[in-house]
matplotlib code that plots the C-alpha trace (Angstrom):
import matplotlib.pyplot as plt

x = [32.8, 30.6, 31.1, 29.2, 30.8, 29.3, 26.6, 24.3, 22.8, 19.6, 17.6, 14.1, 14.8, 17.6, 17.6, 16.5, 14.8, 15.0, 13.7, 13.0, 13.9, 14.7, 16.0, 18.9, 18.3, 21.2, 21.1, 23.8, 25.2, 24.7, 21.7, 21.9, 25.2, 25.1, 26.9, 27.1, 25.0, 25.3, 27.6, 26.6, 29.1, 29.7, 32.5, 29.9, 28.2, 28.1, 25.7, 23.6, 22.5, 22.9, 21.3, 22.7, 19.9, 20.6, 18.1, 19.4, 18.3, 19.8, 21.3, 23.6, 24.1, 26.2, 26.8, 27.4, 29.0, 27.5, 29.1, 27.4, 29.9, 29.3, 31.6, 31.7, 31.9, 35.6, 36.4, 36.7, 34.6, 32.5, 31.5, 28.9, 28.9, 26.2, 26.1, 23.3, 22.5, 21.2, 20.0, 19.3, 19.3, 21.1, 18.1, 17.3, 20.9, 20.7, 17.3, 18.4, 21.6, 19.5, 17.3, 20.2, 20.2, 16.5, 17.2, 20.0, 17.6, 14.8, 17.1, 18.2, 14.6, 13.7, 16.6, 16.2, 12.5, 11.9, 12.8]
y = [14.6, 17.7, 20.1, 23.0, 26.0, 28.6, 29.0, 32.1, 32.9, 34.9, 36.2, 37.7, 40.7, 43.3, 44.2, 41.8, 42.9, 41.3, 37.7, 37.7, 34.2, 34.1, 31.2, 31.8, 30.2, 28.5, 28.0, 25.8, 26.4, 24.2, 22.9, 19.3, 18.4, 15.9, 17.3, 16.9, 18.6, 22.4, 23.4, 26.8, 29.0, 32.5, 34.4, 36.8, 34.8, 38.0, 39.6, 36.6, 33.2, 30.8, 27.4, 24.3, 24.5, 28.1, 30.0, 33.3, 35.6, 38.9, 39.0, 42.0, 45.1, 45.2, 43.2, 39.5, 37.3, 33.8, 31.1, 28.0, 25.3, 22.0, 19.1, 18.2, 14.6, 15.1, 16.1, 19.8, 22.4, 25.3, 28.2, 31.0, 34.1, 36.6, 39.6, 39.9, 43.4, 43.6, 46.9, 46.4, 49.0, 48.4, 47.0, 44.6, 43.4, 42.5, 40.8, 38.8, 37.6, 36.1, 34.4, 32.9, 29.8, 29.3, 29.4, 26.8, 24.5, 25.0, 24.0, 20.9, 19.8, 20.4, 18.4, 15.6, 15.0, 16.0, 13.8]
z = [-100.4, -100.3, -97.4, -96.0, -97.5, -95.2, -92.5, -92.5, -89.1, -88.7, -85.8, -85.8, -83.6, -84.1, -80.3, -77.6, -74.3, -70.9, -70.8, -74.5, -75.8, -79.5, -81.7, -84.0, -87.4, -89.1, -92.9, -94.4, -97.9, -99.7, -97.8, -99.0, -97.4, -94.5, -91.4, -87.7, -85.1, -84.7, -81.8, -80.5, -78.6, -77.4, -75.7, -74.3, -71.5, -69.5, -72.1, -73.3, -72.2, -75.1, -75.0, -76.7, -79.2, -80.4, -78.2, -76.8, -73.9, -72.9, -69.4, -69.8, -71.9, -75.1, -78.2, -78.0, -80.7, -81.3, -83.4, -85.0, -86.0, -87.9, -88.7, -92.3, -93.6, -94.5, -91.0, -91.6, -89.7, -90.9, -88.7, -89.0, -86.8, -85.7, -83.4, -80.8, -79.4, -75.9, -74.3, -70.6, -67.9, -64.6, -62.8, -65.7, -65.7, -62.0, -62.5, -65.5, -63.9, -61.1, -63.6, -65.6, -63.4, -64.0, -67.8, -67.4, -65.3, -67.8, -70.7, -68.8, -68.2, -71.8, -73.1, -70.6, -71.1, -74.7, -77.6]

ax = plt.figure().add_subplot(projection="3d")
ax.plot(x, y, z, "-o")
ax.set_aspect("equal")
plt.show()
């Protein structure tokens, strides 16, 4: 069985600003391997808001780590990692933390009503 050997992650902006929503692009190598859905995760939820579809928004200041993991046909897992840089001032951090719940609600609505 062929498996994904590695996952390269890309983002269009080196530094994100407050409320800026950006999609992380995952490229599988090799590209023609069947695999499960991408599972997105971060241990930096105080710095970024990460949706289940790989969109990120800054809600804090610092560098966040994001992982994209897929399950291969043979049952093994492959993970790619990227760092996201957020540069927010104190006021922006307070504002973004309040809007985090709106982001969560918006993602819920998009996933519930979009095919």
